Backbone as JSON, one array per atom type, in Angstrom:
{
  "sequence": "XXXXXXXXXXXXXXXXXXXXXXXXXXXXXXXXXXXXXXXXXXXXXXXXXXXXXXXXXXXXXXXXXXXXXXXXXXXXXXXXXXXXXXXXXXXXXXXXXXXXXXXXXXXXXXXXXXXXXXXXXXXXXXXXXXXXXXXXXXXXXXXXXXXXXXXXXXXXXXXXXXXXXXXXXXXXXXXXXXXXXXXXXXXXX",
  "N": [[105.76, 114.71, 115.34], [105.0, 112.05, 113.14], [104.82, 108.66, 112.3], [104.99, 105.55, 110.53], [104.5, 102.53, 112.28], [104.3, 99.97, 111.52], [103.94, 98.21, 108.38], [101.23, 99.23, 106.25], [98.27, 97.23, 106.3], [95.96, 94.57, 105.4], [93.3, 93.8, 107.39], [91.86, 90.93, 109.09], [89.1, 91.08, 108.71], [88.97, 92.46, 106.35], [89.34, 95.17, 106.46], [91.35, 98.18, 106.26], [94.27, 98.39, 108.06], [96.17, 100.34, 110.19], [99.16, 100.9, 111.87], [100.86, 103.15, 113.89], [102.95, 105.83, 115.12], [102.75, 108.71, 117.15], [104.2, 111.72, 118.07], [104.49, 114.61, 120.07], [105.35, 117.66, 121.63], [103.29, 118.87, 123.1], [101.17, 117.31, 122.56], [99.3, 115.83, 119.97], [96.45, 117.07, 118.17], [94.89, 116.23, 116.11], [94.77, 113.77, 113.49], [95.29, 112.26, 110.29], [94.86, 110.04, 107.47], [96.25, 110.38, 104.31], [95.43, 109.85, 101.03], [96.55, 109.13, 97.71], [96.34, 108.53, 94.19], [98.47, 106.06, 92.9], [101.23, 104.93, 90.86], [100.99, 104.68, 87.28], [99.08, 107.21, 86.08], [96.59, 107.89, 83.79], [97.08, 110.27, 81.22], [95.3, 113.22, 81.44], [93.31, 112.03, 82.9], [90.14, 111.68, 84.5], [89.02, 111.53, 87.46], [86.15, 110.24, 89.15], [85.61, 110.17, 91.81], [86.69, 111.42, 94.96], [89.68, 110.9, 96.91], [89.69, 108.33, 99.47], [88.61, 109.2, 102.78], [90.14, 109.24, 105.93], [90.19, 109.45, 109.22], [92.48, 109.44, 111.92], [93.05, 107.62, 114.92], [94.2, 108.99, 117.95], [97.09, 108.63, 120.13], [96.89, 107.85, 123.66], [96.75, 110.56, 125.99], [98.78, 110.53, 127.96], [101.4, 111.04, 127.65], [103.48, 109.17, 127.65], [102.79, 107.04, 126.05], [102.99, 106.53, 122.71], [102.08, 105.09, 120.65], [99.59, 104.09, 118.27], [96.6, 102.79, 116.71], [94.59, 102.42, 113.87], [91.72, 101.23, 112.29], [89.87, 100.72, 109.39], [87.15, 100.02, 107.31], [87.4, 100.14, 103.99], [86.59, 98.85, 101.78], [84.34, 99.12, 100.15], [84.73, 101.49, 98.88], [85.25, 103.17, 95.78], [87.98, 103.29, 95.05], [89.12, 101.04, 96.11], [91.23, 98.24, 95.79], [92.96, 99.41, 94.06], [96.22, 100.8, 93.29], [97.75, 102.79, 95.69], [99.2, 105.77, 97.16], [100.09, 106.41, 100.43], [100.13, 108.71, 103.01], [100.69, 109.7, 106.31], [99.33, 112.22, 108.4], [99.71, 114.57, 110.98], [98.48, 116.99, 113.34], [99.19, 119.6, 115.63], [98.17, 121.51, 118.58], [99.08, 124.06, 118.07], [98.81, 124.34, 115.43], [100.75, 123.32, 113.84], [101.95, 121.05, 111.4], [102.8, 117.66, 110.7], [104.21, 115.15, 108.62], [104.29, 111.71, 107.68], [106.54, 109.29, 106.18], [105.88, 108.2, 102.8], [103.88, 105.48, 101.89], [103.42, 102.94, 99.5], [100.9, 100.91, 98.27], [98.42, 98.33, 97.59], [95.14, 99.22, 97.97], [93.04, 97.61, 100.24], [90.51, 95.38, 99.05], [87.16, 94.15, 98.63], [86.83, 90.69, 98.48], [85.66, 88.92, 95.69], [84.14, 85.97, 94.7], [82.7, 85.05, 92.53], [83.28, 85.12, 89.08], [82.06, 86.93, 87.28], [81.1, 88.94, 88.95], [83.57, 89.86, 89.93], [84.63, 90.9, 87.55], [82.82, 93.0, 87.04], [83.3, 94.66, 89.26], [85.93, 95.37, 88.75], [85.62, 96.86, 86.37], [84.05, 98.86, 87.38], [85.87, 100.12, 89.1], [87.75, 101.04, 87.2], [86.17, 102.91, 85.78], [85.51, 104.67, 87.87], [88.01, 105.72, 88.58], [88.73, 107.0, 86.27], [86.81, 108.8, 84.26], [87.01, 108.91, 81.56], [87.38, 106.35, 80.72], [85.08, 105.26, 79.93], [84.24, 104.31, 77.22], [85.74, 101.92, 77.09], [84.7, 100.45, 79.26], [82.06, 100.17, 78.41], [82.53, 98.54, 76.16], [83.47, 96.24, 77.42], [81.17, 95.46, 78.82], [79.54, 94.89, 76.65], [80.91, 92.67, 75.63], [80.62, 90.81, 77.73], [77.89, 90.42, 77.77], [77.28, 89.31, 75.36], [76.62, 86.6, 74.71], [74.25, 85.71, 76.43], [72.89, 83.39, 77.28], [74.89, 81.51, 77.64], [76.52, 82.63, 79.5], [75.18, 83.55, 81.81], [73.61, 82.36, 84.74], [71.35, 83.25, 85.93], [68.88, 85.19, 84.62], [68.2, 87.65, 85.6], [70.57, 88.82, 86.42], [71.79, 89.32, 83.99], [69.95, 91.18, 82.94], [70.31, 93.23, 84.8], [72.96, 94.04, 84.25], [72.63, 94.9, 81.62], [70.91, 97.03, 82.06], [72.65, 98.69, 83.52], [74.53, 99.14, 81.52], [73.02, 100.6, 79.67], [72.43, 102.86, 81.23], [75.04, 103.83, 81.52], [75.71, 104.41, 78.88], [73.88, 106.43, 78.33], [74.53, 108.41, 80.12], [75.0, 111.77, 80.98], [76.5, 113.47, 82.54], [78.94, 113.82, 85.24], [77.69, 113.12, 87.62], [75.71, 111.32, 86.84], [77.39, 109.32, 85.89], [78.61, 108.55, 88.29], [76.38, 107.41, 89.5], [76.13, 105.13, 87.91], [78.49, 103.8, 88.61], [77.93, 103.24, 91.31], [75.72, 101.58, 90.93], [76.84, 99.4, 89.55], [78.31, 98.33, 91.64], [76.26, 97.44, 93.32], [75.12, 95.46, 91.68], [77.27, 93.65, 91.53], [77.42, 92.86, 94.21]],
  "CA": [[106.2, 113.67, 114.42], [104.13, 110.89, 112.94], [105.52, 107.68, 111.48], [104.44, 104.2, 110.51], [105.14, 101.55, 113.16], [104.29, 98.76, 110.7], [103.42, 98.42, 107.03], [99.77, 99.15, 106.16], [97.88, 95.85, 105.98], [94.56, 94.18, 105.37], [92.9, 93.06, 108.59], [91.12, 89.7, 108.82], [87.76, 91.43, 108.22], [89.09, 93.18, 105.09], [89.59, 96.59, 106.7], [92.72, 98.68, 106.22], [94.74, 98.55, 109.43], [97.38, 101.16, 110.26], [99.83, 101.06, 113.15], [101.71, 104.32, 113.73], [103.36, 106.51, 116.35], [102.6, 110.16, 117.08], [104.89, 112.4, 119.16], [104.46, 116.07, 120.05], [105.62, 118.19, 122.96], [102.05, 119.18, 123.81], [100.14, 116.37, 122.14], [98.61, 116.1, 118.7], [95.01, 117.25, 118.32], [94.21, 115.49, 115.04], [95.63, 113.05, 112.54], [94.52, 111.66, 109.2], [95.57, 109.35, 106.41], [96.07, 111.06, 103.03], [95.59, 108.91, 99.92], [96.66, 109.61, 96.33], [96.53, 107.45, 93.22], [99.88, 105.77, 92.64], [101.46, 104.28, 89.57], [100.75, 105.5, 86.1], [97.73, 107.77, 85.93], [96.43, 108.28, 82.39], [97.13, 111.71, 80.94], [93.95, 113.76, 81.3], [92.33, 111.2, 83.63], [89.11, 112.46, 85.19], [88.43, 110.69, 88.51], [84.78, 110.58, 89.55], [85.54, 110.17, 93.27], [87.86, 111.88, 95.7], [90.36, 109.86, 97.69], [89.01, 108.01, 100.73], [88.98, 109.99, 103.96], [90.35, 108.35, 107.08], [90.7, 110.08, 110.44], [93.28, 108.51, 112.71], [92.95, 107.65, 116.38], [95.42, 109.51, 118.58], [97.49, 107.91, 121.34], [96.42, 108.44, 124.92], [97.48, 111.79, 126.3], [99.58, 110.42, 129.18], [102.75, 111.48, 127.35], [104.42, 108.07, 127.49], [102.32, 106.14, 125.0], [102.95, 107.23, 121.43], [101.58, 104.15, 119.64], [98.15, 104.11, 118.0], [96.15, 101.93, 115.62], [93.28, 102.73, 113.3], [91.25, 100.24, 111.32], [88.66, 101.21, 108.73], [86.74, 99.25, 106.14], [87.29, 100.97, 102.79], [86.41, 97.92, 100.66], [83.26, 99.56, 99.26], [85.14, 102.71, 98.18], [85.64, 102.87, 94.4], [89.43, 103.16, 94.9], [89.56, 99.76, 96.66], [91.85, 97.38, 94.78], [93.9, 100.17, 93.22], [97.49, 101.16, 93.89], [97.67, 104.12, 96.3], [100.25, 106.3, 98.02], [99.5, 106.79, 101.71], [100.95, 109.51, 103.91], [99.99, 110.05, 107.55], [99.53, 113.63, 108.76], [99.25, 114.93, 112.33], [98.5, 118.42, 113.62], [99.14, 119.89, 117.06], [97.31, 122.62, 118.97], [99.62, 125.3, 117.51], [98.55, 124.34, 114.0], [101.89, 122.76, 113.11], [101.64, 119.75, 110.81], [103.91, 116.77, 110.39], [103.81, 114.05, 107.77], [105.13, 110.52, 107.68], [106.98, 108.88, 104.85], [104.78, 107.71, 101.98], [103.87, 104.04, 101.6], [102.65, 102.58, 98.31], [100.33, 99.56, 98.4], [97.1, 98.17, 97.0], [94.09, 99.43, 98.96], [92.28, 96.35, 100.36], [89.22, 95.32, 98.38], [86.3, 93.02, 98.98], [87.07, 89.58, 97.56], [84.49, 88.34, 95.04], [84.42, 84.63, 94.18], [82.06, 84.95, 91.24], [84.09, 85.83, 88.09], [81.31, 88.03, 86.71], [81.12, 90.01, 89.96], [84.93, 90.42, 89.9], [84.76, 91.72, 86.33], [82.03, 94.22, 87.23], [83.99, 95.52, 90.22], [87.1, 95.9, 88.05], [85.15, 97.91, 85.46], [83.6, 99.94, 88.27], [87.07, 100.84, 89.54], [88.28, 101.76, 86.04], [85.32, 104.07, 85.51], [85.61, 105.61, 89.0], [89.31, 106.37, 88.56], [88.86, 107.82, 85.07], [85.55, 108.84, 83.51], [87.34, 108.73, 80.15], [87.4, 104.91, 80.45], [83.7, 104.89, 79.59], [84.14, 103.42, 76.04], [86.3, 100.6, 77.43], [83.74, 99.78, 80.14], [80.94, 99.79, 77.54], [82.98, 97.41, 75.34], [83.51, 95.06, 78.29], [79.78, 95.05, 79.06], [79.08, 94.25, 75.41], [81.54, 91.34, 75.55], [80.04, 89.93, 78.75], [76.46, 90.15, 77.5], [77.15, 88.86, 73.97], [75.9, 85.32, 74.68], [73.73, 85.6, 77.79], [72.48, 82.02, 77.64], [76.08, 80.77, 78.03], [77.25, 83.36, 80.54], [74.4, 83.85, 83.02], [72.72, 81.36, 85.32], [70.13, 83.96, 86.26], [68.66, 86.26, 83.64], [68.12, 88.92, 86.32], [71.91, 89.4, 86.4], [71.94, 89.84, 82.63], [69.14, 92.39, 82.83], [70.97, 94.26, 85.61], [74.12, 94.55, 83.51], [72.12, 95.65, 80.47], [70.41, 98.31, 82.58], [73.83, 99.49, 83.83], [75.12, 99.53, 80.25], [72.19, 101.67, 79.12], [72.68, 104.04, 82.06], [76.37, 104.33, 81.2], [75.67, 104.98, 77.53], [73.04, 107.63, 78.34], [75.0, 109.37, 81.12], [75.35, 113.08, 80.42], [77.4, 114.22, 83.41], [79.66, 113.01, 86.21], [76.76, 112.59, 88.62], [75.11, 110.12, 86.23], [78.43, 108.3, 85.86], [78.73, 108.04, 89.67], [75.24, 106.52, 89.71], [76.46, 103.87, 87.25], [79.51, 103.17, 89.45], [77.2, 102.69, 92.46], [74.86, 100.5, 90.45], [77.7, 98.26, 89.28], [78.64, 97.73, 92.95], [75.06, 96.72, 93.76], [75.0, 94.24, 90.87], [78.33, 92.73, 91.96], [77.04, 92.29, 95.51]],
  "C": [[105.14, 112.6, 114.33], [104.88, 109.96, 112.0], [104.8, 106.33, 111.56], [105.21, 103.33, 111.49], [105.24, 100.21, 112.43], [103.78, 99.13, 109.31], [101.89, 98.42, 107.07], [99.37, 97.74, 105.73], [96.37, 95.69, 105.98], [94.27, 93.37, 106.61], [92.1, 91.82, 108.16], [89.74, 90.01, 108.23], [87.78, 92.24, 106.93], [89.4, 94.66, 105.24], [91.07, 96.92, 106.52], [93.14, 98.94, 107.66], [96.08, 99.28, 109.41], [97.88, 101.2, 111.7], [100.87, 102.17, 112.97], [102.04, 104.88, 115.1], [103.26, 108.01, 116.13], [103.29, 110.76, 118.3], [104.78, 113.9, 118.97], [104.68, 116.54, 121.48], [104.35, 118.39, 123.77], [100.91, 118.26, 123.42], [99.46, 116.78, 120.86], [97.11, 116.23, 118.97], [94.22, 116.54, 117.23], [95.23, 114.8, 114.16], [94.73, 112.42, 111.48], [95.44, 110.94, 108.24], [95.24, 110.05, 105.09], [96.4, 110.08, 101.91], [95.72, 109.66, 98.61], [96.79, 108.4, 95.43], [98.02, 107.3, 92.98], [100.01, 105.11, 91.28], [101.18, 105.25, 88.44], [99.29, 105.91, 86.05], [97.64, 108.28, 84.49], [96.43, 109.81, 82.26], [95.71, 112.21, 80.72], [92.89, 112.94, 82.01], [91.39, 112.1, 84.43], [88.44, 111.57, 86.24], [87.04, 111.19, 88.9], [84.64, 110.71, 91.07], [86.83, 110.74, 93.85], [88.47, 110.7, 96.43], [89.55, 109.55, 98.95], [89.49, 108.93, 101.84], [89.09, 109.05, 105.14], [90.99, 109.13, 108.22], [91.45, 109.02, 111.23], [93.05, 108.71, 114.2], [94.28, 108.15, 116.94], [95.79, 108.68, 119.79], [96.91, 108.59, 122.58], [97.31, 109.61, 125.29], [98.3, 111.71, 127.58], [101.04, 110.76, 128.93], [103.74, 110.36, 127.11], [104.06, 107.19, 126.31], [102.19, 106.91, 123.7], [102.34, 106.36, 120.32], [100.06, 104.27, 119.5], [97.86, 103.19, 116.83], [94.78, 102.4, 115.18], [92.96, 101.67, 112.26], [89.95, 100.76, 110.72], [88.39, 100.4, 107.48], [86.5, 100.19, 104.96], [87.0, 100.11, 101.56], [85.29, 98.32, 99.71], [83.63, 100.84, 98.49], [85.59, 102.35, 96.77], [87.15, 102.75, 94.17], [89.93, 101.82, 95.4], [90.08, 98.87, 95.54], [92.84, 98.11, 93.89], [95.16, 100.51, 94.02], [97.41, 102.6, 94.42], [98.96, 104.47, 97.02], [99.56, 106.79, 99.28], [100.53, 107.54, 102.54], [100.11, 109.84, 105.13], [100.33, 111.5, 107.89], [98.94, 113.88, 110.14], [99.37, 116.43, 112.51], [98.42, 118.62, 115.12], [98.3, 121.14, 117.32], [97.8, 123.95, 118.39], [99.42, 125.38, 115.99], [99.72, 123.83, 113.16], [101.53, 121.35, 112.63], [102.92, 118.97, 110.55], [103.37, 115.65, 109.51], [104.82, 112.92, 107.87], [105.74, 110.32, 106.3], [105.77, 108.34, 104.1], [104.95, 106.23, 101.71], [102.99, 103.81, 100.38], [102.2, 101.13, 98.45], [98.98, 99.52, 97.71], [96.07, 98.3, 98.12], [93.24, 98.16, 99.05], [90.9, 96.46, 99.71], [88.44, 94.11, 98.85], [86.57, 91.89, 97.99], [85.74, 89.05, 97.0], [84.9, 87.01, 94.43], [83.87, 84.49, 92.76], [82.85, 85.76, 90.21], [83.37, 87.02, 87.46], [81.29, 89.22, 87.67], [82.5, 90.67, 90.0], [85.13, 91.33, 88.7], [84.01, 93.04, 86.47], [82.72, 95.19, 88.18], [85.24, 96.13, 89.59], [86.7, 97.03, 87.11], [84.66, 99.12, 86.24], [84.79, 100.79, 88.7], [87.66, 101.65, 88.38], [87.49, 103.03, 85.75], [85.44, 105.11, 86.62], [86.92, 106.38, 88.98], [89.51, 107.26, 87.34], [87.57, 107.73, 84.25], [85.79, 108.64, 82.01], [87.43, 107.25, 79.76], [86.03, 104.38, 80.03], [83.6, 103.99, 78.36], [84.67, 102.01, 76.32], [85.33, 99.8, 78.29], [82.52, 99.33, 79.32], [81.31, 98.56, 76.69], [83.03, 96.12, 76.18], [82.1, 94.55, 78.57], [79.2, 94.38, 77.82], [79.64, 92.84, 75.3], [80.9, 90.36, 76.52], [78.61, 89.53, 78.4], [76.23, 89.61, 76.09], [76.34, 87.56, 73.86], [75.34, 85.05, 76.08], [73.36, 84.19, 78.2], [73.67, 81.17, 78.08], [76.79, 81.39, 79.24], [76.51, 83.45, 81.87], [73.55, 82.66, 83.46], [71.35, 81.97, 85.58], [69.97, 85.13, 85.3], [68.52, 87.63, 84.32], [69.49, 89.6, 86.34], [72.19, 90.02, 85.02], [71.18, 91.16, 82.48], [69.74, 93.54, 83.63], [72.15, 94.87, 84.88], [73.67, 95.36, 82.29], [71.56, 97.01, 80.9], [71.59, 99.24, 82.9], [74.48, 99.99, 82.54], [74.33, 100.69, 79.63], [72.39, 102.96, 79.9], [74.02, 104.68, 81.72], [76.37, 105.02, 79.83], [74.92, 106.31, 77.5], [73.54, 108.72, 79.29], [75.49, 110.66, 80.46], [76.35, 113.87, 81.27], [78.04, 113.27, 84.42], [78.75, 112.41, 87.27], [76.09, 111.32, 88.1], [76.13, 108.99, 86.15], [78.66, 107.71, 87.25], [77.58, 107.11, 90.01], [75.49, 105.15, 89.08], [77.48, 103.1, 88.09], [78.84, 102.52, 90.67], [76.34, 101.5, 92.07], [75.67, 99.23, 90.13], [78.1, 97.55, 90.58], [77.44, 96.89, 93.45], [74.88, 95.41, 92.98], [76.02, 93.2, 91.32], [77.98, 92.08, 93.29], [75.95, 91.24, 95.33]]
}
């Protein structure tokens, strides 16, 4: 058996923190967190990235202690900030698997103070979750760069966004789109 001991939460450092309990007659040999997109997923959506992977720490094997905690920083993952369903899964030495109930929450994301950086990260997430959002992301980039002298303190930021826009417009396959997603993260940072 595996179950949540507490609700999934954002740790002080921004990491996802999970408290759970694992019980098995002979002891579990592995456990992991399974993520899926929650909420309304657009019909025909084409995600560019798989769900985050998160191995779970197992309780000590003394038989009495069933509690465990795992903390992992997923704030750089393109799914960060999106609504997810999380199920915990444990496996024992006999290959039997158990799953917890599913919890729905927003995956912790890195907080950005700069409004332009926040906008870029939001567009990055939209593109990562659905490659078909490309026209919308291009339109947003056009809107942001329409009056650069009023929007940007540093022209290097403007040039970075224009370079990302060109890369996005010219992208021919999913690998090129993933490069744009990564580049948008670098610009936001």
